[in-house]
C-alpha positions as CSV (number, residue, x, y, z in Angstrom):
1,M,0.0,0.0,0.0
2,N,1.3,3.5,-0.9
3,A,1.9,6.3,1.6
4,F,-0.8,8.9,1.2
5,P,0.3,12.4,0.1
6,P,-0.2,15.2,2.7
7,G,-3.6,17.0,2.6
8,L,-5.4,14.0,1.2
9,Q,-9.1,13.9,2.4
10,A,-11.0,10.8,3.5
11,E,-12.6,10.3,0.1
12,G,-9.2,10.3,-1.5
13,I,-7.8,7.8,1.0
14,L,-10.8,5.5,0.4
15,S,-10.4,5.7,-3.3
16,E,-6.7,4.7,-2.9
17,L,-7.7,1.6,-0.9
18,G,-10.2,0.3,-3.5
19,D,-13.7,0.6,-5.0
20,F,-16.4,0.0,-2.4
21,S,-19.3,1.2,-4.5
22,R,-20.7,-2.3,-5.2
23,E,-21.5,-2.7,-1.4
24,E,-25.0,-1.2,-0.9
25,N,-25.4,-2.0,2.8
26,R,-23.7,0.9,4.6
27,F,-22.6,-1.3,7.6
28,K,-21.0,-3.9,5.3
29,R,-19.4,-1.0,3.3
30,L,-17.8,0.3,6.5
31,A,-16.6,-3.2,7.4
32,R,-15.1,-3.5,3.9
33,Q,-13.4,-0.1,4.2
34,G,-11.8,-1.2,7.5
35,Q,-10.6,-4.5,5.9
36,P,-7.3,-3.1,4.6
37,L,-6.5,-1.8,8.1
38,S,-6.5,-5.3,9.7
39,T,-3.4,-6.0,11.7
40,S,-1.3,-8.3,9.5
41,K,2.2,-9.1,8.4
42,F,3.4,-8.3,4.9
43,I,4.8,-11.4,3.2
44,C,5.4,-10.5,-0.5
45,H,3.9,-9.1,-3.7
46,I,2.3,-11.8,-5.8
47,A,2.9,-11.4,-9.5
48,P,-0.4,-10.8,-11.3
49,D,0.3,-13.8,-13.6
50,N,0.4,-16.0,-10.4
51,I,-3.0,-14.9,-9.2
52,K,-5.8,-17.0,-10.6
53,V,-9.6,-16.8,-9.8
54,I,-11.3,-20.2,-9.7
55,P,-15.0,-20.9,-9.2
56,D,-16.5,-21.5,-5.8
57,I,-17.8,-25.1,-5.2
58,E,-21.6,-24.7,-5.0
59,R,-24.2,-27.4,-4.7
60,N,-27.9,-27.2,-3.8
61,G,-27.7,-23.6,-2.8
62,Y,-24.7,-24.1,-0.5
63,N,-21.2,-22.7,-1.0
64,F,-18.7,-25.3,0.2
65,S,-15.6,-23.2,-0.5
66,D,-16.8,-19.8,0.9
67,G,-13.7,-17.7,1.6
68,C,-11.3,-20.6,0.9
69,G,-8.6,-20.4,-1.7
70,N,-5.3,-22.2,-2.4
71,M,-1.6,-21.4,-2.3
72,S,1.6,-23.2,-3.5
73,K,3.9,-25.1,-1.2
74,E,6.7,-22.5,-2.1
75,L,4.5,-19.7,-0.9
76,A,3.6,-21.6,2.3
77,L,7.4,-22.0,3.0
78,V,8.0,-18.2,2.5
79,I,5.1,-17.5,4.9
80,A,6.4,-20.0,7.5
81,K,9.9,-18.4,7.4
82,K,8.4,-14.9,8.1
83,F,6.6,-16.4,11.1
84,K,9.7,-18.3,12.2
85,M,7.9,-21.7,11.7
86,S,9.1,-24.8,9.9
87,C,5.9,-25.1,7.8
88,T,2.3,-24.0,7.5
89,S,-0.7,-25.6,5.9
90,A,-3.2,-22.7,5.9
91,V,-3.3,-19.0,6.6
92,Q,-5.8,-16.2,7.1
93,I,-5.0,-13.5,4.6
94,R,-5.8,-10.0,3.3
95,M,-4.6,-9.0,-0.2
96,G,-6.2,-5.8,-1.5
97,G,-9.9,-6.4,-1.6
98,V,-9.4,-10.2,-0.9
99,K,-10.2,-11.7,2.5
100,G,-10.2,-15.3,3.4
101,V,-8.1,-18.4,4.0
102,L,-5.5,-20.0,1.7
103,A,-4.7,-23.7,2.1
104,V,-1.7,-25.5,0.5
105,K,-2.4,-27.1,-2.9
106,P,0.6,-29.2,-3.9
107,S,0.0,-28.9,-7.6
108,L,0.5,-25.1,-7.7
109,Q,4.0,-23.9,-8.7
110,G,6.0,-20.8,-7.7
111,L,4.7,-18.1,-5.5
112,S,1.1,-18.5,-6.7
113,V,-2.5,-18.3,-5.3
114,E,-5.9,-19.4,-6.4
115,L,-8.7,-17.1,-5.2
116,R,-12.5,-17.7,-5.3
117,P,-15.2,-15.1,-6.0
118,S,-16.4,-15.4,-2.4
119,M,-13.0,-14.1,-1.2
120,I,-13.2,-10.9,-3.3
121,K,-15.0,-8.3,-1.2
122,F,-14.2,-5.2,-3.2
123,D,-12.1,-4.2,-6.2
124,A,-8.5,-3.3,-5.4
125,S,-6.9,-5.1,-8.3
126,G,-3.7,-3.1,-8.3
127,D,-2.8,-4.2,-4.8
128,T,-1.1,-7.6,-4.9
129,A,0.6,-7.4,-1.5
130,L,-0.1,-10.6,0.4
131,N,-0.6,-10.0,4.1
132,V,-1.1,-12.8,6.6
133,I,-3.2,-12.3,9.8
134,R,-2.5,-15.7,11.3
135,N,-1.3,-19.2,10.6
136,A,-3.1,-22.5,11.2
137,T,-2.0,-23.9,14.5
138,Y,-2.8,-26.9,16.6
139,S,-5.9,-26.5,18.8
140,Q,-7.7,-28.9,21.2
141,A,-11.0,-30.1,19.9
142,N,-14.0,-29.9,22.3
143,L,-17.2,-31.8,22.2
144,N,-19.5,-29.1,23.5
145,R,-23.3,-28.9,23.7
146,Q,-23.6,-27.2,20.2
147,Y,-21.7,-30.0,18.5
148,I,-23.7,-32.7,20.4
149,V,-27.0,-31.1,19.4
150,L,-25.8,-30.8,15.7
151,L,-24.5,-34.4,15.6
152,S,-27.7,-35.7,17.2
153,A,-29.8,-33.9,14.7
154,L,-27.7,-35.5,11.9
155,G,-28.4,-38.9,13.3
156,A,-25.5,-39.7,15.6
157,P,-26.6,-42.3,18.2
158,K,-27.0,-40.9,21.8
159,K,-25.3,-44.0,23.2
160,Y,-22.0,-42.6,21.6
161,F,-22.2,-39.4,23.7
162,F,-23.1,-41.3,26.9
163,D,-20.2,-43.7,26.3
164,K,-17.8,-40.7,25.8
165,V,-19.0,-39.1,29.1
166,K,-18.7,-42.4,31.0
167,N,-15.1,-43.0,29.7
168,F,-14.1,-39.5,30.5
169,T,-15.4,-39.6,34.1
170,A,-13.7,-43.0,34.5
171,S,-10.4,-41.6,33.4
172,L,-10.8,-38.7,35.9
173,D,-11.4,-41.3,38.6
174,V,-8.3,-43.2,37.7
175,A,-6.2,-39.9,37.6
176,N,-7.6,-39.0,41.0
177,V,-6.6,-42.3,42.5
178,L,-3.2,-42.2,40.9
179,S,-2.5,-38.7,42.1
180,Q,-3.6,-39.7,45.7
181,F,-1.3,-42.7,45.5
182,S,1.6,-40.6,44.2
183,Y,1.1,-38.1,46.9
184,S,1.1,-40.8,49.6
185,Q,4.3,-42.3,48.1
186,I,6.1,-38.9,48.1
187,E,4.9,-38.2,51.6
188,Q,6.4,-41.6,52.8
189,K,9.7,-40.9,51.1
190,V,9.9,-37.4,52.6
191,K,9.3,-38.9,56.1
192,V,12.0,-41.5,55.6
193,E,14.5,-38.7,54.4
194,I,13.6,-36.6,57.5
195,E,14.2,-39.5,59.8
196,N,17.6,-40.2,58.1
197,V,18.6,-36.6,58.5
198,K,17.7,-36.7,62.3
199,A,19.6,-39.9,62.8
């Protein structure tokens, strides 16, 4: 993004960021205008020839690729180095008027990306600076009430959830017994050591 010349007014700044005219809803337009101001890390400029727009995957009125594009392994390695990581498989990005997630597609070559129409929020075609907001990282999965309700509605048997709870509580009981046993073993060893010191 270019530095703005002194004396430039708000309208001029907005026109430098991109064309927001296609967004009719004023609240969405404000959100789009704030998009280039997201806190992110600049990675590199992508050559226009290495930016390809591919169709979204849509079936029966659902968009299964909403906001999800692809990147090459080479680009993933460049991003990983910028974040002092050995590798990355997916990243949340901003690139001009593009917003979404890029996942590694092994067949892509060079520093290239494949974007989908659902990722393009406004026209800023001149801005090819790839900025990463965050990398995919390991996170603990939780089976919470919302997932249980959803899976039950999709036909998952209730017995499965009851068995999960039963196994989890049993493992807590075992951990409790083991920790009490460990505590008593340590306590006995400490008493023996104290007696040895006294003697």
